[in-house]
C-alpha angles and dihedrals in degrees: 000000000000114000120249088241091055092050091050091052093050092050096045105029094117095054090046090047091049091055090046095052091046090054092046090049090056094042100044108020090154088073090073092066092046097047099029109043111183088350091285095134094048091048090050091050091050092050092049089048092057094042087059091044092053091046094052099034107110096220089158086074090068093078094046093050102049097102100073094067096156092060091046092049091048096049098043093041088052092048100045105025114022099038096049089046092049093052093043094052099038092048093057095093092051102046098100093045095048127079108251091235091056092048089051088052092052090051090047089053089050092056097050123110123238125285117285099223116001095065088054094048093048091047091051098048091045095053096252135143099290095180091051091050092045091051093050093045089056096042097043093049092049090047093044094064088064102028102042098066091042092049091046091050090052092049093048090049089052091053093049097260098112121180119217113246092240090056091047091052090049091051091050090049092051092046090052092053095043099038117014097046093050092044091050090048090049091050091050091052089048092059090063099032104035096136090051091047092054093044094050096039096107095045092046089051088059091048089051090052091051092050088047090058088055091052090049092049095050092045094051096040091056089056097039089060087070109087091217093056098082090049092054090044089066088058090058098061100088097050087064090074089050091055094047093051090044092057090053090050091050092050089052091048091051089051093050093048093048092050092043090053090052095241117177117245095266091053092047088057091047091050095051095050100038104037105053097035122097126203121245096186094059095029099059095052093042093051091044092052093043094054096035089116092055107045092168089064096048100083096054093037090058097047098082093056092046090053095044095052101066092036093055091049090053092049090047090054091053090047091051090054091049093050092048091049091050094241092123122044094348119215116265 
């Protein structure tokens, strides 16, 4: 019989690994220059990540899920309109007290699509509309590759941190090479190897998580090599409470919108798990590519997403228990 400690490690190895690589990045930042010359290793990891994402992304579900347009409109409107507007407006009182890199990271978080897998898993175990969540996970992540950098640029311009059009075009070009090309290659492979893609989906997800830890390490190590980084890191502690409260507010807003639109119970569940969540696996490479020209900003810009990820999983677990107990959207 496996020990309880072994079961805990298997369930939480990624979060434990994330804490470990952050500590290593602070302790041995010089390893980044040795293992990642001219960012070649990090770029390769990002491209492999999106090759796997394209291979495992069930884009064929898009055609099957088109009918429930109200659910799709609600989730994607929440992800790409309401959430960016919420973070832009609620961050107004904190702008002068917050490092600009951290503010940019909060805006980057706001522009991300939903999670690729955890929203589907939580929807399934809670008795929700799995196909609707699957559809919106696929659509929002495909849209997010284009929309996220454009939305982020608009939010930064609104906060006085405008990006020259030439730099924005360069970012979009780099994102296309690092993300769109591997995703397209993965989708092409999926057309010929779909059974293998479905069979290996779980194991490839673990490989992606391991690669993601490498990207996080190289990103943070590059920033931790700057002596001023740790000092600025102390300034970032209080916004974490703001992000935690904001996620609760967004979950409540998603619930109110779903009930106001008269969604059935399974769509309420889909809305609560897909709309407020933000992807780490797409977010880290997108933020890394977006701020590639300002490596000193990368560490702080990535922190909001790294905080939001474990917190949203904890909240999702509590929501799952509430749905199963009938305390939210009881069965009729």
